[in-house]
Biopython code that builds the backbone (N, CA, C, O; Angstrom):
import numpy as np
from Bio.PDB.StructureBuilder import StructureBuilder

atoms = [
    (1, "GLU", "N", (46.728, -27.921, -3.132)),
    (1, "GLU", "CA", (46.857, -27.604, -4.533)),
    (1, "GLU", "C", (45.770, -26.611, -4.930)),
    (1, "GLU", "O", (44.601, -26.830, -4.614)),
    (2, "PRO", "N", (46.126, -25.529, -5.614)),
    (2, "PRO", "CA", (45.111, -24.547, -6.024)),
    (2, "PRO", "C", (44.233, -25.136, -7.112)),
    (2, "PRO", "O", (44.689, -25.929, -7.936)),
    (3, "PRO", "N", (42.937, -24.728, -7.106)),
    (3, "PRO", "CA", (42.044, -25.227, -8.156)),
    (3, "PRO", "C", (42.401, -24.630, -9.502)),
    (3, "PRO", "O", (43.057, -23.591, -9.586)),
    (4, "GLY", "N", (41.969, -25.290, -10.533)),
    (4, "GLY", "CA", (42.211, -24.781, -11.878)),
    (4, "GLY", "C", (43.108, -25.706, -12.650)),
    (4, "GLY", "O", (43.460, -26.785, -12.172)),
    (5, "PRO", "N", (43.490, -25.289, -13.862)),
    (5, "PRO", "CA", (44.333, -26.147, -14.701)),
    (5, "PRO", "C", (45.737, -26.251, -14.112)),
    (5, "PRO", "O", (46.218, -25.314, -13.474)),
    (6, "PRO", "N", (46.380, -27.369, -14.324)),
    (6, "PRO", "CA", (47.741, -27.511, -13.804)),
    (6, "PRO", "C", (48.693, -26.570, -14.530)),
    (6, "PRO", "O", (48.482, -26.250, -15.700)),
    (7, "PRO", "N", (49.748, -26.123, -13.835)),
    (7, "PRO", "CA", (50.703, -25.206, -14.500)),
    (7, "PRO", "C", (51.446, -25.933, -15.623)),
    (7, "PRO", "O", (51.603, -27.154, -15.610)),
    (8, "GLY", "N", (51.881, -25.161, -16.562)),
    (8, "GLY", "CA", (52.633, -25.744, -17.665)),
    (8, "GLY", "C", (51.941, -25.492, -18.978)),
    (8, "GLY", "O", (50.922, -24.802, -19.028)),
    (9, "PRO", "N", (52.493, -26.052, -20.054)),
    (9, "PRO", "CA", (51.887, -25.826, -21.375)),
    (9, "PRO", "C", (50.543, -26.539, -21.451)),
    (9, "PRO", "O", (50.373, -27.608, -20.866)),
    (10, "PRO", "N", (49.579, -25.948, -22.175)),
    (10, "PRO", "CA", (48.260, -26.563, -22.285)),
    (10, "PRO", "C", (48.338, -27.875, -23.051)),
    (10, "PRO", "O", (49.069, -28.003, -24.034)),
    (11, "ARG", "N", (47.575, -28.834, -22.581)),
    (11, "ARG", "CA", (47.565, -30.139, -23.243)),
    (11, "ARG", "C", (46.562, -30.102, -24.393)),
    (11, "ARG", "O", (45.560, -29.389, -24.325)),
    (12, "PRO", "N", (46.826, -30.859, -25.432)),
    (12, "PRO", "CA", (45.841, -30.912, -26.529)),
    (12, "PRO", "C", (44.589, -31.644, -26.054)),
    (12, "PRO", "O", (44.666, -32.605, -25.288)),
    (13, "LEU", "N", (43.450, -31.177, -26.516)),
    (13, "LEU", "CA", (42.174, -31.774, -26.132)),
    (13, "LEU", "C", (41.952, -33.060, -26.908)),
    (13, "LEU", "O", (42.347, -33.172, -28.068)),
    (14, "PRO", "N", (41.318, -34.032, -26.262)),
    (14, "PRO", "CA", (41.003, -35.266, -26.998)),
    (14, "PRO", "C", (40.047, -34.965, -28.149)),
    (14, "PRO", "O", (39.333, -33.962, -28.138)),
    (15, "GLU", "N", (40.051, -35.844, -29.130)),
    (15, "GLU", "CA", (39.228, -35.626, -30.317)),
    (15, "GLU", "C", (37.750, -35.689, -29.936)),
    (15, "GLU", "O", (37.339, -36.552, -29.161)),
    (16, "GLY", "N", (36.954, -34.767, -30.485)),
    (16, "GLY", "CA", (35.532, -34.707, -30.212)),
    (16, "GLY", "C", (35.178, -33.791, -29.043)),
    (16, "GLY", "O", (33.998, -33.536, -28.802)),
    (17, "VAL", "N", (36.162, -33.299, -28.323)),
    (17, "VAL", "CA", (35.909, -32.398, -27.201)),
    (17, "VAL", "C", (36.206, -30.990, -27.678)),
    (17, "VAL", "O", (37.282, -30.719, -28.212)),
    (18, "GLU", "N", (35.254, -30.099, -27.486)),
    (18, "GLU", "CA", (35.407, -28.717, -27.949)),
    (18, "GLU", "C", (35.667, -27.811, -26.747)),
    (18, "GLU", "O", (35.050, -27.960, -25.692)),
    (19, "TYR", "N", (36.571, -26.891, -26.924)),
    (19, "TYR", "CA", (36.885, -25.951, -25.849)),
    (19, "TYR", "C", (35.850, -24.833, -25.854)),
    (19, "TYR", "O", (35.637, -24.172, -26.870)),
    (20, "ILE", "N", (35.214, -24.632, -24.710)),
    (20, "ILE", "CA", (34.254, -23.539, -24.560)),
    (20, "ILE", "C", (34.885, -22.516, -23.630)),
    (20, "ILE", "O", (35.088, -22.793, -22.447)),
    (21, "PRO", "N", (35.199, -21.330, -24.158)),
    (21, "PRO", "CA", (35.847, -20.341, -23.282)),
    (21, "PRO", "C", (34.887, -19.903, -22.176)),
    (21, "PRO", "O", (33.667, -19.927, -22.342)),
    (22, "THR", "N", (35.468, -19.505, -21.049)),
    (22, "THR", "CA", (34.629, -19.059, -19.932)),
    (22, "THR", "C", (33.941, -17.767, -20.311)),
    (22, "THR", "O", (34.529, -16.864, -20.906)),
    (23, "ARG", "N", (32.657, -17.712, -19.939)),
    (23, "ARG", "CA", (31.881, -16.511, -20.242)),
    (23, "ARG", "C", (32.038, -15.501, -19.119)),
    (23, "ARG", "O", (32.496, -15.806, -18.018)),
    (24, "LYS", "N", (31.634, -14.282, -19.453)),
    (24, "LYS", "CA", (31.586, -13.282, -18.392)),
    (24, "LYS", "C", (30.521, -13.696, -17.400)),
    (24, "LYS", "O", (29.659, -14.522, -17.700)),
    (25, "LYS", "N", (30.589, -13.123, -16.232)),
    (25, "LYS", "CA", (29.616, -13.452, -15.194)),
    (25, "LYS", "C", (28.212, -13.123, -15.706)),
    (25, "LYS", "O", (27.987, -12.035, -16.236)),
    (26, "GLY", "N", (27.267, -14.056, -15.552)),
    (26, "GLY", "CA", (25.903, -13.856, -16.032)),
    (26, "GLY", "C", (25.177, -12.772, -15.257)),
    (26, "GLY", "O", (25.475, -12.510, -14.091)),
    (27, "LYS", "N", (24.227, -12.154, -15.920)),
    (27, "LYS", "CA", (23.439, -11.115, -15.259)),
    (27, "LYS", "C", (22.424, -11.765, -14.334)),
    (27, "LYS", "O", (21.879, -12.828, -14.633)),
    (28, "ASN", "N", (22.184, -11.125, -13.234)),
    (28, "ASN", "CA", (21.202, -11.627, -12.285)),
    (28, "ASN", "C", (19.809, -11.247, -12.801)),
    (28, "ASN", "O", (19.506, -10.059, -12.915)),
    (29, "PRO", "N", (18.962, -12.223, -13.112)),
    (29, "PRO", "CA", (17.639, -11.868, -13.655)),
    (29, "PRO", "C", (16.720, -11.217, -12.620)),
    (29, "PRO", "O", (15.702, -10.632, -12.990)),
    (30, "MET", "N", (17.059, -11.306, -11.338)),
    (30, "MET", "CA", (16.216, -10.709, -10.307)),
    (30, "MET", "C", (16.560, -9.237, -10.054)),
    (30, "MET", "O", (15.865, -8.563, -9.293)),
    (31, "LYS", "N", (17.597, -8.750, -10.668)),
    (31, "LYS", "CA", (17.996, -7.360, -10.429)),
    (31, "LYS", "C", (16.902, -6.367, -10.841)),
    (31, "LYS", "O", (16.584, -5.471, -10.060)),
    (32, "PRO", "N", (16.314, -6.492, -12.042)),
    (32, "PRO", "CA", (15.232, -5.556, -12.391)),
    (32, "PRO", "C", (14.049, -5.651, -11.435)),
    (32, "PRO", "O", (13.393, -4.647, -11.158)),
    (33, "VAL", "N", (13.772, -6.852, -10.930)),
    (33, "VAL", "CA", (12.669, -7.016, -9.983)),
    (33, "VAL", "C", (12.980, -6.270, -8.689)),
    (33, "VAL", "O", (12.119, -5.592, -8.128)),
    (34, "GLY", "N", (14.217, -6.403, -8.225)),
    (34, "GLY", "CA", (14.623, -5.691, -7.006)),
    (34, "GLY", "C", (14.557, -4.182, -7.178)),
    (34, "GLY", "O", (14.126, -3.464, -6.276)),
    (35, "VAL", "N", (14.988, -3.706, -8.339)),
    (35, "VAL", "CA", (14.935, -2.263, -8.601)),
    (35, "VAL", "C", (13.486, -1.788, -8.636)),
    (35, "VAL", "O", (13.157, -0.724, -8.112)),
    (36, "ALA", "N", (12.622, -2.593, -9.263)),
    (36, "ALA", "CA", (11.208, -2.211, -9.332)),
    (36, "ALA", "C", (10.603, -2.135, -7.932)),
    (36, "ALA", "O", (9.857, -1.203, -7.632)),
    (37, "TRP", "N", (10.917, -3.108, -7.072)),
    (37, "TRP", "CA", (10.404, -3.073, -5.695)),
    (37, "TRP", "C", (10.976, -1.872, -4.942)),
    (37, "TRP", "O", (10.254, -1.204, -4.201)),
    (38, "ALA", "N", (12.261, -1.596, -5.126)),
    (38, "ALA", "CA", (12.901, -0.489, -4.411)),
    (38, "ALA", "C", (12.294, 0.850, -4.802)),
    (38, "ALA", "O", (12.249, 1.774, -3.990)),
    (39, "ILE", "N", (11.831, 0.957, -6.027)),
    (39, "ILE", "CA", (11.206, 2.214, -6.473)),
    (39, "ILE", "C", (9.706, 2.193, -6.189)),
    (39, "ILE", "O", (9.147, 3.181, -5.713)),
    (40, "GLY", "N", (9.057, 1.068, -6.482)),
    (40, "GLY", "CA", (7.602, 1.005, -6.398)),
    (40, "GLY", "C", (7.049, 1.038, -4.991)),
    (40, "GLY", "O", (6.024, 1.675, -4.746)),
    (41, "LEU", "N", (7.709, 0.359, -4.054)),
    (41, "LEU", "CA", (7.169, 0.298, -2.690)),
    (41, "LEU", "C", (7.132, 1.676, -2.023)),
    (41, "LEU", "O", (6.075, 2.061, -1.522)),
    (42, "PRO", "N", (8.234, 2.441, -1.991)),
    (42, "PRO", "CA", (8.147, 3.777, -1.381)),
    (42, "PRO", "C", (7.169, 4.692, -2.114)),
    (42, "PRO", "O", (6.454, 5.471, -1.484)),
    (43, "CYS", "N", (7.137, 4.598, -3.447)),
    (43, "CYS", "CA", (6.194, 5.434, -4.199)),
    (43, "CYS", "C", (4.761, 5.059, -3.864)),
    (43, "CYS", "O", (3.905, 5.934, -3.734)),
    (44, "GLY", "N", (4.496, 3.782, -3.723)),
    (44, "GLY", "CA", (3.152, 3.333, -3.371)),
    (44, "GLY", "C", (2.731, 3.807, -1.999)),
    (44, "GLY", "O", (1.583, 4.202, -1.799)),
    (45, "ILE", "N", (3.655, 3.772, -1.047)),
    (45, "ILE", "CA", (3.339, 4.227, 0.311)),
    (45, "ILE", "C", (3.043, 5.725, 0.309)),
    (45, "ILE", "O", (2.068, 6.169, 0.915)),
    (46, "VAL", "N", (3.877, 6.495, -0.367)),
    (46, "VAL", "CA", (3.661, 7.947, -0.426)),
    (46, "VAL", "C", (2.340, 8.258, -1.122)),
    (46, "VAL", "O", (1.585, 9.117, -0.668)),
    (47, "LEU", "N", (2.058, 7.563, -2.220)),
    (47, "LEU", "CA", (0.808, 7.788, -2.941)),
    (47, "LEU", "C", (-0.391, 7.437, -2.066)),
    (47, "LEU", "O", (-1.388, 8.159, -2.057)),
    (48, "PHE", "N", (-0.297, 6.326, -1.327)),
    (48, "PHE", "CA", (-1.384, 5.940, -0.427)),
    (48, "PHE", "C", (-1.634, 7.022, 0.612)),
    (48, "PHE", "O", (-2.784, 7.376, 0.874)),
    (49, "LEU", "N", (-0.569, 7.551, 1.206)),
    (49, "LEU", "CA", (-0.740, 8.575, 2.241)),
    (49, "LEU", "C", (-1.353, 9.851, 1.670)),
    (49, "LEU", "O", (-2.194, 10.479, 2.315)),
    (50, "LEU", "N", (-0.938, 10.235, 0.471)),
    (50, "LEU", "CA", (-1.505, 11.439, -0.146)),
    (50, "LEU", "C", (-2.994, 11.242, -0.461)),
    (50, "LEU", "O", (-3.800, 12.141, -0.224)),
    (51, "VAL", "N", (-3.358, 10.078, -0.990)),
    (51, "VAL", "CA", (-4.758, 9.815, -1.307)),
    (51, "VAL", "C", (-5.590, 9.749, -0.032)),
    (51, "VAL", "O", (-6.711, 10.255, 0.009)),
    (52, "LYS", "N", (-5.041, 9.124, 1.010)),
    (52, "LYS", "CA", (-5.767, 9.021, 2.281)),
    (52, "LYS", "C", (-6.029, 10.409, 2.856)),
    (52, "LYS", "O", (-7.116, 10.685, 3.364)),
    (53, "ARG", "N", (-5.029, 11.276, 2.773)),
    (53, "ARG", "CA", (-5.209, 12.635, 3.284)),
    (53, "ARG", "C", (-6.304, 13.368, 2.510)),
    (53, "ARG", "O", (-7.115, 14.085, 3.096)),
    (54, "GLU", "N", (-6.320, 13.183, 1.196)),
    (54, "GLU", "CA", (-7.336, 13.829, 0.364)),
    (54, "GLU", "C", (-8.727, 13.288, 0.681)),
    (54, "GLU", "O", (-9.692, 14.050, 0.736)),
    (55, "VAL", "N", (-8.833, 11.972, 0.891)),
    (55, "VAL", "CA", (-10.128, 11.375, 1.216)),
    (55, "VAL", "C", (-10.609, 11.881, 2.578)),
    (55, "VAL", "O", (-11.788, 12.194, 2.737)),
    (56, "ASP", "N", (-9.712, 11.963, 3.556)),
    (56, "ASP", "CA", (-10.093, 12.473, 4.874)),
    (56, "ASP", "C", (-10.562, 13.924, 4.789)),
    (56, "ASP", "O", (-11.522, 14.319, 5.450)),
    (57, "ARG", "N", (-9.877, 14.700, 3.973)),
    (57, "ARG", "CA", (-10.260, 16.105, 3.801)),
    (57, "ARG", "C", (-11.658, 16.201, 3.175)),
    (57, "ARG", "O", (-12.479, 17.012, 3.601)),
    (58, "SER", "N", (-11.918, 15.367, 2.162)),
    (58, "SER", "CA", (-13.224, 15.371, 1.516)),
    (58, "SER", "C", (-14.313, 14.919, 2.489)),
    (58, "SER", "O", (-15.407, 15.482, 2.509)),
    (59, "ARG", "N", (-14.010, 13.907, 3.287)),
    (59, "ARG", "CA", (-14.989, 13.414, 4.259)),
    (59, "ARG", "C", (-15.320, 14.496, 5.283)),
    (59, "ARG", "O", (-16.479, 14.646, 5.671)),
    (60, "LEU", "N", (-14.329, 15.239, 5.717)),
    (60, "LEU", "CA", (-14.552, 16.316, 6.677)),
    (60, "LEU", "C", (-15.423, 17.414, 6.064)),
    (60, "LEU", "O", (-16.309, 17.949, 6.732)),
    (61, "GLN", "N", (-15.175, 17.750, 4.803)),
    (61, "GLN", "CA", (-16.010, 18.758, 4.132)),
    (61, "GLN", "C", (-17.460, 18.285, 4.039)),
    (61, "GLN", "O", (-18.386, 19.064, 4.268)),
    (62, "GLN", "N", (-17.656, 17.011, 3.705)),
    (62, "GLN", "CA", (-19.018, 16.487, 3.617)),
    (62, "GLN", "C", (-19.700, 16.510, 4.977)),
    (62, "GLN", "O", (-20.885, 16.828, 5.075)),
    (63, "LEU", "N", (-18.955, 16.175, 6.025)),
    (63, "LEU", "CA", (-19.527, 16.183, 7.365)),
    (63, "LEU", "C", (-19.946, 17.595, 7.762)),
    (63, "LEU", "O", (-21.030, 17.795, 8.310)),
    (64, "ARG", "N", (-19.097, 18.561, 7.486)),
    (64, "ARG", "CA", (-19.435, 19.955, 7.816)),
    (64, "ARG", "C", (-20.653, 20.420, 7.033)),
    (64, "ARG", "O", (-21.528, 21.090, 7.581)),
    (65, "ALA", "N", (-20.713, 20.065, 5.745)),
    (65, "ALA", "CA", (-21.854, 20.470, 4.926)),
    (65, "ALA", "C", (-23.137, 19.829, 5.445)),
    (65, "ALA", "O", (-24.181, 20.480, 5.489)),
    (66, "ARG", "N", (-23.064, 18.555, 5.838)),
    (66, "ARG", "CA", (-24.241, 17.857, 6.359)),
    (66, "ARG", "C", (-24.711, 18.507, 7.660)),
    (66, "ARG", "O", (-25.910, 18.705, 7.857)),
    (67, "GLN", "N", (-23.775, 18.838, 8.544)),
    (67, "GLN", "CA", (-24.144, 19.493, 9.803)),
    (67, "GLN", "C", (-24.757, 20.865, 9.542)),
    (67, "GLN", "O", (-25.721, 21.261, 10.197)),
    (68, "HIS", "N", (-24.189, 21.580, 8.583)),
    (68, "HIS", "CA", (-24.706, 22.907, 8.253)),
    (68, "HIS", "C", (-26.139, 22.804, 7.721)),
    (68, "HIS", "O", (-27.005, 23.591, 8.102)),
    (69, "MET", "N", (-26.383, 21.829, 6.839)),
    (69, "MET", "CA", (-27.736, 21.648, 6.303)),
    (69, "MET", "C", (-28.707, 21.233, 7.403)),
    (69, "MET", "O", (-29.864, 21.653, 7.408)),
    (70, "GLN", "N", (-28.241, 20.418, 8.323)),
    (70, "GLN", "CA", (-29.093, 19.958, 9.414)),
    (70, "GLN", "C", (-29.504, 21.140, 10.300)),
    (70, "GLN", "O", (-30.669, 21.278, 10.673)),
    (71, "ARG", "N", (-28.536, 21.977, 10.623)),
    (71, "ARG", "CA", (-28.843, 23.159, 11.443)),
    (71, "ARG", "C", (-29.790, 24.101, 10.713)),
    (71, "ARG", "O", (-30.721, 24.643, 11.309)),
    (72, "ALA", "N", (-29.547, 24.295, 9.413)),
    (72, "ALA", "CA", (-30.406, 25.192, 8.635)),
    (72, "ALA", "C", (-31.834, 24.650, 8.582)),
    (72, "ALA", "O", (-32.788, 25.423, 8.664)),
    (73, "THR", "N", (-31.991, 23.352, 8.448)),
    (73, "THR", "CA", (-33.326, 22.745, 8.409)),
    (73, "THR", "C", (-34.036, 22.942, 9.735)),
    (73, "THR", "O", (-35.226, 23.256, 9.757)),
    (74, "GLU", "N", (-33.330, 22.764, 10.839)),
    (74, "GLU", "CA", (-33.952, 22.937, 12.146)),
    (74, "GLU", "C", (-34.413, 24.379, 12.345)),
    (74, "GLU", "O", (-35.491, 24.622, 12.887)),
    (75, "VAL", "N", (-33.612, 25.312, 11.913)),
    (75, "VAL", "CA", (-33.974, 26.730, 12.072)),
    (75, "VAL", "C", (-35.190, 27.040, 11.215)),
    (75, "VAL", "O", (-36.089, 27.751, 11.664)),
    (76, "VAL", "N", (-35.237, 26.527, 9.999)),
    (76, "VAL", "CA", (-36.358, 26.811, 9.104)),
    (76, "VAL", "C", (-37.638, 26.170, 9.626)),
    (76, "VAL", "O", (-38.695, 26.800, 9.599)),
    (77, "LEU", "N", (-37.563, 24.928, 10.102)),
    (77, "LEU", "CA", (-38.762, 24.226, 10.526)),
    (77, "LEU", "C", (-39.319, 24.745, 11.843)),
    (77, "LEU", "O", (-40.531, 24.904, 11.985)),
    (78, "PHE", "N", (-38.461, 25.004, 12.785)),
    (78, "PHE", "CA", (-38.920, 25.330, 14.125)),
    (78, "PHE", "C", (-38.715, 26.786, 14.526)),
    (78, "PHE", "O", (-39.236, 27.224, 15.551)),
    (79, "GLY", "N", (-37.974, 27.527, 13.740)),
    (79, "GLY", "CA", (-37.718, 28.917, 14.079)),
    (79, "GLY", "C", (-36.595, 29.076, 15.105)),
    (79, "GLY", "O", (-36.130, 30.187, 15.356)),
    (80, "PHE", "N", (-36.174, 27.988, 15.680)),
    (80, "PHE", "CA", (-35.052, 28.017, 16.615)),
    (80, "PHE", "C", (-34.461, 26.606, 16.656)),
    (80, "PHE", "O", (-35.101, 25.634, 16.254)),
    (81, "ILE", "N", (-33.265, 26.522, 17.135)),
    (81, "ILE", "CA", (-32.595, 25.228, 17.197)),
    (81, "ILE", "C", (-33.075, 24.494, 18.434)),
    (81, "ILE", "O", (-32.920, 24.979, 19.555)),
    (82, "THR", "N", (-33.657, 23.325, 18.229)),
    (82, "THR", "CA", (-34.146, 22.537, 19.358)),
    (82, "THR", "C", (-33.132, 21.455, 19.684)),
    (82, "THR", "O", (-32.414, 20.983, 18.802)),
    (83, "PRO", "N", (-33.072, 21.066, 20.934)),
    (83, "PRO", "CA", (-32.162, 19.953, 21.236)),
    (83, "PRO", "C", (-32.700, 18.689, 20.589)),
    (83, "PRO", "O", (-33.869, 18.344, 20.764)),
    (84, "ARG", "N", (-31.865, 18.012, 19.858)),
    (84, "ARG", "CA", (-32.295, 16.814, 19.138)),
    (84, "ARG", "C", (-32.307, 15.626, 20.069)),
    (84, "ARG", "O", (-31.412, 15.459, 20.897)),
    (85, "ALA", "N", (-33.329, 14.803, 19.928)),
    (85, "ALA", "CA", (-33.386, 13.556, 20.690)),
    (85, "ALA", "C", (-32.347, 12.613, 20.097)),
    (85, "ALA", "O", (-32.164, 12.566, 18.881)),
    (86, "PRO", "N", (-31.674, 11.870, 20.951)),
    (86, "PRO", "CA", (-30.668, 10.944, 20.406)),
    (86, "PRO", "C", (-31.328, 9.865, 19.568)),
    (86, "PRO", "O", (-32.471, 9.474, 19.804)),
    (87, "HIS", "N", (-30.594, 9.408, 18.606)),
    (87, "HIS", "CA", (-31.101, 8.385, 17.694)),
    (87, "HIS", "C", (-31.291, 7.083, 18.468)),
    (87, "HIS", "O", (-30.472, 6.758, 19.327)),
    (88, "PRO", "N", (-32.363, 6.327, 18.179)),
    (88, "PRO", "CA", (-32.614, 5.091, 18.923)),
    (88, "PRO", "C", (-31.464, 4.086, 18.822)),
    (88, "PRO", "O", (-31.235, 3.315, 19.755)),
    (89, "ALA", "N", (-30.751, 4.086, 17.719)),
    (89, "ALA", "CA", (-29.647, 3.146, 17.547)),
    (89, "ALA", "C", (-28.493, 3.461, 18.493)),
    (89, "ALA", "O", (-27.641, 2.607, 18.739)),
    (90, "ALA", "N", (-28.460, 4.666, 19.017)),
    (90, "ALA", "CA", (-27.372, 5.050, 19.911)),
    (90, "ALA", "C", (-27.471, 4.323, 21.241)),
    (90, "ALA", "O", (-26.479, 4.244, 21.966)),
    (91, "HIS", "N", (-28.635, 3.792, 21.581)),
    (91, "HIS", "CA", (-28.818, 3.141, 22.879)),
    (91, "HIS", "C", (-28.694, 1.628, 22.802)),
    (91, "HIS", "O", (-28.918, 0.944, 23.801)),
    (92, "ARG", "N", (-28.343, 1.089, 21.638)),
    (92, "ARG", "CA", (-28.190, -0.358, 21.520)),
    (92, "ARG", "C", (-27.010, -0.817, 22.357)),
    (92, "ARG", "O", (-25.974, -0.156, 22.422)),
    (93, "GLY", "N", (-27.187, -1.941, 22.980)),
    (93, "GLY", "CA", (-26.082, -2.522, 23.727)),
    (93, "GLY", "C", (-25.915, -1.969, 25.120)),
    (93, "GLY", "O", (-24.963, -2.342, 25.806)),
    (94, "THR", "N", (-26.801, -1.093, 25.573)),
    (94, "THR", "CA", (-26.645, -0.531, 26.922)),
    (94, "THR", "C", (-27.331, -1.393, 27.950)),
    (94, "THR", "O", (-27.148, -1.173, 29.147)),
    (95, "GLY", "N", (-28.118, -2.371, 27.528)),
    (95, "GLY", "CA", (-28.775, -3.268, 28.463)),
    (95, "GLY", "C", (-30.075, -2.732, 29.017)),
    (95, "GLY", "O", (-30.648, -3.340, 29.921)),
    (96, "GLY", "N", (-30.556, -1.624, 28.509)),
    (96, "GLY", "CA", (-31.775, -1.034, 29.061)),
    (96, "GLY", "C", (-33.022, -1.392, 28.289)),
    (96, "GLY", "O", (-34.105, -0.920, 28.632)),
    (97, "GLY", "N", (-32.907, -2.221, 27.246)),
    (97, "GLY", "CA", (-34.076, -2.523, 26.423)),
    (97, "GLY", "C", (-34.753, -3.803, 26.840)),
    (97, "GLY", "O", (-34.399, -4.405, 27.853)),
    (98, "ALA", "N", (-35.740, -4.225, 26.046)),
    (98, "ALA", "CA", (-36.490, -5.433, 26.341)),
    (98, "ALA", "C", (-35.649, -6.674, 26.129)),
    (98, "ALA", "O", (-35.947, -7.730, 26.687)),
    (99, "HIS", "N", (-34.591, -6.560, 25.321)),
    (99, "HIS", "CA", (-33.751, -7.726, 25.033)),
    (99, "HIS", "C", (-32.609, -7.871, 26.016)),
    (99, "HIS", "O", (-31.939, -8.904, 26.022)),
    (100, "GLY", "N", (-32.367, -6.885, 26.837)),
    (100, "GLY", "CA", (-31.169, -6.898, 27.664)),
    (100, "GLY", "C", (-31.433, -7.294, 29.035)),
    (100, "GLY", "O", (-30.512, -7.350, 29.850)),
]
sb = StructureBuilder()
sb.init_structure("model")
sb.init_model(0)
sb.init_chain("A")
sb.init_seg("    ")
for serial, (resi, resn, name, xyz) in enumerate(atoms, 1):
    if name == "N":
        sb.init_residue(resn, " ", resi, " ")
    sb.init_atom(name, np.array(xyz, "f"), 0.0, 1.0, " ", f" {name:<3s}", serial, name[0])
structure = sb.get_structure()
């Protein structure tokens, strides 16, 4: 038997029972959330990559400027570029110290 009201003329409703017509299909409240994620996630990824590229570019410029200043200082102080002794921290962990 198919679901739904039985075929034939509609029966009168008992007293005190009110007929509520069927509503249209309700809206899904998660739809705006899904749309926001679908738009926001790709935009966030693209924005992150653009900012990261800009930060890397700025860091590279600072590194070049620091190296340039370092070379200029060596030339001014010594009149020629001397080979720099490696920083003591560069030898940590090699096992050649008093602690190793």
